N, C-alpha and C positions, 0 to 999 in steps of 0.2 A: 504494500500500500504506500502511495506517495504521501509525503508530508503535506500539510496544509499550505505551507509557504511555497513548496515546489508546485503544487496545484495552481496557486495564485500566479506564480511566475509563468507557468505554461499558458495559463489563461491570458495573461498580458501579452505574451509573445504571439499567441494566436490572434488576439485582437489587433495588434500592430500589423501583422501580415494580412489580415482580413481588410483592414482599413487601406493598406497600400493597394490591394487588389481592387477594392471599390473605386479607388481614384484612377485606376488604369483605363486605357482605351479599350482593352478587351472587355472589361466589366461594363463599360458604357454600351458597347455593341451588344453584349448579351442581354443587358437590361432593355435595350431597344427592341430586340427580338421578342423578349418575354412580354413587353407591353403591347407589341403588335399582335402577338398570339392571343393575349387576353382580350384585346379589343375585338378581334375576329370571332373569338369564342362567344363573347357577350352579344355580338350581333346575330349569332346563329342560335342563341338560346332564348327561350321564352323569358320575359322579364321576371316572372315569378321564380325562376331558377337562378337568377343572378347571384343571390346570396350563396347558393350551393357552389357555383363556379368560383366565387371569391374564396369561400371556405376551403374548397379543394386545392386551389392554387396556393393558399397560405399553408396548408398542411404539407404539400409537396415541398415548398420552400423551407419549412421547418425541418423536414426530414433530410433534405440536402445539406442544410446548415449543420445539423447534428452529425451527419456522416463526415462532412469535411473536418469538423473539429476533432472528431474521434481519430480520423486518419492522420491529422496533423500531430496530435498527441502521441499516437502509436509510432509514427515516423520518428519523432523526437526520442522516444524510449528505445526504439530499434537502433537509432544512431548511437546512443549512449552505450547500449549493450555491445554493439559492434566495436566501439572504441575500447571497451573493457576487454573484449576477446583479443584484440590486437595489442593489449597491454599498453595502450596509450593513456588510459585513465586508471 
């Protein structure tokens, strides 16, 4: 189990990386595509179902975000373990 301080450190590292990505051109392009897809979806869905579409898209975004954070943390832990195996740490 990781210490609370290390968990906070990893969280801060992830947030910095996430912020840098959100400021990137790639992120802006992806956000534009998502916005276009959402608009097209809402045009083709009955107005009574708009809440469902928004809820579904929010759930998908939450799942993607949770997976990205997990992979970031796991990658960090794997890197540390590799450095230990190489006797660097």
